C-alpha positions in Angstrom: 66.6 104.5 156.2 63.0 104.6 156.7 61.0 107.5 158.4 56.9 107.0 158.7 55.7 110.6 157.6 52.3 109.6 157.8 52.7 110.3 161.6 52.2 114.3 161.9 54.7 114.1 164.7 57.6 112.6 162.7 56.5 114.9 159.7 57.0 117.7 162.3 60.6 116.6 162.6 61.8 117.7 159.3 58.6 120.2 158.8 58.3 122.0 162.5 61.7 120.8 163.9 63.3 122.1 161.3 61.3 126.1 162.2 60.3 124.5 165.6 63.1 123.4 167.1 64.2 126.7 166.4 60.6 128.3 166.7 59.0 126.3 168.9 60.7 126.6 172.2 58.5 128.5 173.9 58.7 131.7 175.8 56.4 132.2 179.1 56.4 132.4 182.8 58.3 130.4 185.9 55.4 128.1 186.5 54.6 129.7 190.0 54.0 133.6 188.4 51.7 134.4 186.8 52.5 137.9 186.3 54.0 139.1 183.0 58.0 138.7 182.9 60.4 140.7 181.3 60.6 141.6 177.8 64.3 142.9 176.3 63.3 144.3 173.1 66.8 143.9 171.8 66.0 140.3 170.5 63.9 142.4 168.0 66.3 144.5 166.5 65.0 146.0 162.9 67.5 144.8 160.2 68.8 141.0 162.4 68.5 138.8 159.3 69.6 134.7 160.5 70.4 132.2 158.4 70.2 128.6 159.7 72.2 125.0 157.9 70.2 121.8 158.9 72.0 118.7 158.3 70.2 115.8 158.8 71.7 112.2 159.8 73.8 111.7 156.3 72.8 115.3 154.3 74.8 117.0 155.8 72.8 120.3 153.9 69.0 119.0 154.1 67.7 121.9 154.7 68.2 126.1 155.2 66.4 128.2 157.8 66.5 132.5 157.5 65.4 134.7 160.3 64.5 138.2 159.9 63.7 141.4 161.8 62.0 142.9 158.7 60.4 146.0 160.4 59.2 148.2 163.0 55.6 150.9 162.8 51.8 150.6 162.3 50.3 147.9 160.6 47.1 146.7 160.5 46.6 150.2 162.6 48.9 148.9 165.1 52.4 150.1 166.7 53.5 146.4 166.0 57.0 144.8 164.7 56.9 142.6 161.5 58.8 139.7 161.5 59.9 137.0 158.8 60.6 133.7 158.0 61.4 130.9 155.2 61.9 127.4 155.1 63.2 125.3 152.8 64.2 121.6 152.5 66.7 121.1 150.1 67.8 117.7 147.6 67.3 114.8 148.0 65.6 115.6 151.6 63.0 117.8 149.2 62.4 115.0 146.9 62.7 112.2 148.3 61.2 112.5 152.3 59.3 116.2 153.2 59.1 118.2 150.6 58.8 122.0 152.3 59.5 125.4 150.8 57.4 128.2 153.2 57.4 132.1 154.0 56.1 133.1 157.3 55.8 136.6 158.0 54.0 137.5 161.8 52.5 141.0 162.9 53.3 141.4 166.9 53.0 143.9 169.7 55.8 146.3 169.8 55.8 146.4 173.6 54.9 142.6 174.8 55.8 140.6 172.1 52.4 139.0 171.4 51.1 138.0 167.5 48.0 139.6 166.5 48.9 137.9 162.5 50.2 135.4 160.9 50.7 134.9 157.6 51.9 131.3 155.8 52.7 131.2 151.7 53.9 127.9 150.9 55.8 127.1 147.3 55.7 123.8 146.8 55.0 123.1 143.8 51.9 120.5 144.2 50.1 122.3 146.5 50.9 125.6 146.9 48.9 127.5 149.6 48.6 130.9 151.7 47.3 131.1 155.4 46.1 134.2 157.0 44.9 134.0 160.9 44.4 137.4 163.6 45.3 136.1 167.0 45.2 137.2 170.4 42.1 140.6 169.3 43.0 144.0 170.2 42.5 144.2 174.6 43.4 141.1 175.3 46.6 141.1 178.3 50.2 142.5 177.0 51.2 139.2 179.0 52.7 135.4 178.3 49.0 134.0 178.5 48.2 134.7 174.8 48.5 132.3 171.9 51.9 132.6 170.2 52.6 131.2 166.4 55.6 129.1 165.2 57.8 132.7 164.6 56.6 134.9 166.8 57.4 132.4 170.1 61.3 132.3 168.8 61.5 136.1 169.1 59.7 136.4 172.5 61.8 133.2 174.3 64.7 136.1 173.2 62.9 138.2 175.0 63.4 136.5 178.2 65.9 136.2 181.0 66.7 132.5 180.2 67.1 132.2 183.9 69.4 128.7 185.2 67.6 126.4 186.8 63.8 128.8 185.1 61.0 126.8 183.5 58.6 128.2 180.8 55.5 127.1 179.3 53.6 129.2 176.6 51.1 127.5 174.4 52.2 127.7 170.3 49.7 126.8 167.6 51.4 125.6 164.3 49.7 123.3 161.6 46.0 124.3 163.7 47.1 122.4 166.3 48.5 123.5 169.9 50.9 122.9 172.1 51.8 123.0 175.0 55.6 123.4 175.5 58.3 123.9 178.4 61.6 125.3 178.1 63.8 124.3 180.5 67.0 125.9 181.6 69.7 124.2 182.0 72.8 125.4 182.6 75.7 126.6 180.5 77.9 126.1 178.5 80.8 126.7 175.3 79.3 126.6 171.8 81.5 126.6 168.5 80.2 126.8 165.2 81.2 127.4 161.9 81.2 131.4 162.4 83.1 131.2 166.1 82.7 130.3 169.8 79.8 131.5 171.8 79.3 131.2 175.5 75.9 130.0 175.4 72.9 129.0 177.8 72.2 125.9 177.2 67.8 124.5 177.3 66.0 121.7 176.8 62.1 121.1 174.6 59.3 119.6 175.8 55.8 119.2 175.2 53.5 117.6 177.0 51.3 115.0 176.9 53.8 114.3 173.9 56.1 111.1 174.2 57.7 111.2 171.1 58.5 114.7 170.4 60.1 114.4 174.4 62.1 111.3 172.8 64.3 113.6 170.5 65.0 115.4 173.7 65.6 119.1 171.1 68.4 121.4 172.9 68.3 124.4 171.8 71.5 126.6 172.6 71.1 131.0 172.6 73.9 133.4 173.5 74.4 134.4 176.9 73.9 137.5 176.2 70.2 140.7 176.2 70.2 139.5 172.4 70.0 135.3 173.2 70.6 134.4 170.1 69.9 130.9 169.1 73.2 129.3 167.5 72.3 125.3 167.4 69.7 123.7 167.4 70.0 119.6 168.4 67.2 116.8 168.3 67.8 113.3 167.8 65.5 110.8 165.2 65.6 107.3 165.1 67.1 107.9 161.8 69.4 110.4 162.3 70.4 113.4 164.3 68.9 116.5 162.8 71.4 119.4 163.5 69.8 123.4 162.8 73.6 125.6 163.7 73.8 129.2 162.4 75.6 129.8 159.6 75.4 133.6 159.6 74.3 137.2 161.6 72.9 140.1 159.6 72.4 143.4 161.0 70.9 145.1 157.2 70.5 148.7 156.3 66.6 149.4 157.1 64.6 152.4 157.2 63.5 155.3 159.5 61.1 153.2 161.7 56.9 154.6 160.5 55.4 157.1 162.4 52.4 156.8 164.1 49.2 157.1 162.1 50.9 156.0 159.2 48.6 153.2 157.5 50.4 150.0 155.9 49.1 148.2 153.3 48.9 144.0 153.9 52.2 143.8 151.2 51.3 142.0 148.2 53.5 139.3 146.9 55.1 140.5 143.7 54.1 138.5 140.2 57.7 136.2 139.1 58.6 135.2 135.5 59.4 131.9 136.0 56.5 129.1 136.2 58.5 127.3 138.8 57.7 129.1 142.5 59.8 127.2 144.4 63.5 128.8 142.4 61.7 133.0 142.3 61.2 133.1 146.2 62.1 136.7 146.8 65.1 137.1 149.5 64.9 138.1 153.1 67.1 141.3 152.4 66.1 144.9 153.0 67.4 146.3 150.4 69.9 144.9 147.7 73.3 145.6 148.5 76.8 146.3 146.6 79.3 144.2 146.6 82.6 145.8 145.7 84.1 146.4 141.8 81.4 143.6 140.7 78.5 143.4 138.5 75.9 142.0 140.8 74.5 142.8 144.1 73.8 140.6 146.9 70.2 139.9 146.9 70.4 139.2 143.0 68.2 136.5 141.2 68.6 134.8 138.3 66.1 132.9 136.4 66.5 130.4 132.9 63.6 128.4 131.1 66.1 125.3 129.7 65.3 124.0 126.1 66.4 120.7 124.3 66.1 121.1 120.6 63.5 118.2 120.0 61.2 119.4 123.0 59.3 122.5 121.9 58.5 122.9 125.9 60.9 124.1 128.5 62.7 120.5 130.3 64.4 122.1 133.2 64.0 126.2 135.7 67.8 126.4 136.8 67.5 129.9 139.2 70.7 131.0 140.3 71.1 133.6 143.1 73.6 136.1 145.7 71.8 134.9 148.9 74.1 136.9 151.7 77.0 138.5 152.8 78.4 137.7 156.1 80.8 135.6 157.8 81.0 132.2 156.9 82.9 129.2 158.6 85.0 132.2 159.8 85.2 133.7 157.0 84.2 136.4 155.1 82.0 135.3 152.5 79.7 135.4 149.5 76.5 132.5 149.9 75.8 131.6 146.3 73.2 129.1 145.3 71.8 127.5 142.2 69.0 125.5 142.0 67.6 122.9 138.9 64.6 120.7 137.8 63.5 119.3 135.0 59.6 120.1 134.6 57.0 117.7 133.3 57.8 118.1 129.7 61.0 115.5 130.6 60.1 113.3 132.4 60.2 110.5 129.7 63.8 111.5 129.3 65.2 112.9 132.4 64.6 113.5 135.8 67.0 115.9 138.2 66.5 118.2 141.3 69.8 119.6 142.4 71.2 122.1 144.8 74.4 123.6 144.5 75.5 126.2 147.3 79.1 128.4 147.2 81.0 130.7 150.1 83.5 132.7 148.1 85.9 135.7 149.2 84.0 138.6 148.4 87.0 140.2 146.8 87.9 137.0 144.2 85.2 135.0 144.2 87.0 132.3 144.5 85.2 130.0 146.8 86.7 128.2 150.3 83.2 126.0 150.5 81.1 124.2 148.0 78.3 122.2 149.0 76.3 119.9 145.9 73.9 117.9 146.5 72.7 115.6 143.0 69.5 114.0 142.2 69.3 112.9 138.6 67.0 109.5 138.0 68.3 107.1 140.3 71.7 108.9 140.9 72.5 110.5 145.0 75.6 112.9 145.0 76.2 114.2 148.2 79.6 116.2 148.8 81.5 119.1 151.1 84.4 120.7 149.9 86.1 122.4 151.7 89.1 124.7 149.4 92.7 126.2 150.8 93.1 128.9 148.1 96.3 129.8 150.2 97.5 126.0 150.4 96.3 125.1 147.0 94.4 122.0 148.2 91.0 120.7 148.4 88.8 118.5 150.7 86.2 116.5 150.3 83.9 115.6 153.2 85.3 111.8 154.3 88.0 112.1 151.9 91.6 112.7 151.4 92.7 115.8 150.6 93.8 116.6 146.6 96.0 119.4 145.3 94.7 121.7 143.2 95.8 125.2 141.6 95.1 128.3 143.7 92.5 130.4 142.1 90.4 127.4 141.6 87.3 127.7 141.2 83.8 125.4 141.1 81.1 124.9 139.8 79.1 127.9 141.1 82.0 130.3 141.8 82.5 130.2 138.2 79.2 131.6 136.6 79.8 134.8 138.7 83.1 134.7 138.0 83.1 135.3 134.0 80.7 138.0 134.9 84.1 139.8 136.3 86.6 139.0 134.2 87.6 140.9 130.9 85.3 140.5 128.1 86.8 142.1 125.1 86.5 140.5 121.3 89.5 138.3 121.6 90.8 138.3 125.0 91.5 134.6 126.5 91.2 133.7 130.0 92.3 130.4 131.9 91.0 129.3 134.7 90.9 125.9 136.6 87.9 124.6 137.6 86.8 121.4 140.5 85.2 119.4 137.7 84.7 115.5 139.5 87.0 115.9 142.6 89.7 116.8 140.4 90.8 120.4 138.3 90.7 121.0 135.5 91.5 124.0 132.8 89.0 125.6 131.3 90.0 128.3 128.0 87.0 131.1 128.6 88.1 133.4 124.7 85.0 136.2 124.7 84.6 135.7 120.9 82.9 139.0 119.2 79.6 141.5 119.7 76.6 139.9 118.5 72.7 140.8 118.6 70.9 138.2 120.6 66.9 137.9 121.1 65.3 136.9 123.9 61.5 136.4 123.5 61.0 140.2 122.1 64.0 142.0 123.1 67.4 142.0 121.3 69.8 142.9 123.0 73.4 142.7 123.3 75.7 140.0 124.1 79.2 138.9 123.8 79.9 135.4 122.7 82.4 132.7 124.9 83.6 130.3 124.0 84.7 127.2 126.9 87.0 124.9 125.9 88.9 122.5 127.9 92.4 122.1 126.4 93.9 119.4 128.6 90.8 116.8 126.8 91.4 115.1 123.2 88.1 117.0 122.6 88.6 120.3 123.5 84.9 121.6 122.6 83.9 118.5 122.4 80.4 120.4 124.5 80.5 123.0 122.6 79.7 125.1 125.5 78.6 128.7 124.3 77.6 132.3 126.7 76.7 134.7 125.6 76.9 137.9 128.6 75.5 141.4 128.0 77.3 144.2 127.2 76.7 146.9 129.6 78.4 146.8 133.7 75.3 144.3 135.0 77.7 141.8 132.7 73.8 139.4 132.8 74.4 135.9 131.2 71.7 136.1 128.9 71.9 132.4 127.2 74.1 129.1 127.7 74.1 126.8 125.2 75.8 123.2 124.6 75.6 119.7 122.8 74.5 116.5 125.5 73.7 113.3 125.3 70.2 114.0 124.5 70.8 116.8 121.8 71.9 120.4 122.1 70.7 122.3 124.7 70.0 126.0 125.5 69.6 127.9 128.9 67.1 131.0 128.3 66.9 134.0 130.9 63.9 134.9 131.7 63.3 138.3 130.8 60.5 140.6 132.2 59.0 142.1 129.5 58.9 146.1 129.5 56.0 148.8 129.1 56.5 151.4 127.1 54.8 155.0 128.4 
């Protein structure tokens, strides 16, 4: 499989088509109309957060997309709605095909959806970027004759009636290129996704004088209600089908609308302690959400530096995140994710870029779906597991079902499950973990309380030992972890013995300022 990424239109298939297929669908007016079309405010419900999983060809999880109606208030002296978006390619697609990791913020007129300011923040490690542009100056007609950026276009099209047989044109700008778009409403269909079945409005996207994009035959399906939520996007590329499917729809708690006249400053990005911006993007949540009975909240992000005994500088960076709680794959679930990359200091030893995603029950933290994308040197591994905890079996996509003990964890869910266990010194917990396609028993023993030092801070922790009693050498890798002895149960340090030598992962702790 090859892609000519030097052609901007093909690059858009993995960049703009991820957001383009969701966001380029332009809103506009009927060809025979010149007046303003109806505007439904339901498409701009503050607190609405949409997440999408993007698959491409044989890559079941090629990218992640988030769209968020963040606020309604006074921005830059105008009554406006703040829209946010994030697009991030993952795993092999990120490392080998197209690296994309962008945040988008757009401010639109609250009564028309017409954008007046668009901001883009790129987090690619090799070329971080920050762009801002002003659109449609104050006093412009509040209709569809203006120019829309990628993010504002998807919301404006949702605010239209989407009448069957209608054709909606609009001018949309992206990467300094203007596109003349037509969205053609084809009819109605029933669409089944992982979050349920929907009565949907079927549309097709066309771009004037762009035969290459039109050959993709981009289809977009919107819910057949006043909100017109995009639930599925399909594009047919020569290298395979690109499919963006709704993974969750949340209504997050938000504060009251800001009163008129209140000046709202442009948000300033908060510095993060880890030097790799790809793994430290803040979540698009309005505020942390409690997870009942658990020592963490939705939105928690833990970043680690990895050290080898033979190398002074960090050889890797790892980030764990509790991304969101919603209905995923027909289950109430928590979406957990982790990403791990080697740094320049490890280039002579090892090169890795791994992505893991786990969907777990919010009460038990047991996984029901696990996605793995491994890129380590010349080794590539992409797997999707469906786990049935009620019947004790697991199925890898494209493979036969295997039997597992009820209560089996995956590589990622166990990281959070340990934090919820009884870790009184001397206490042992036995769990089953799915390792290399088969269940393996792990004994988790709380050894003792001790003080450990991270940077300049000394922190009370419980040392935990992990052993595998079924193996001839149960403690071969000398797996140890130090969990903070407080309500948050933070994994502060993890150590192991590997083929490359002794390995240590330390939590990045922000320095405390004494006053």
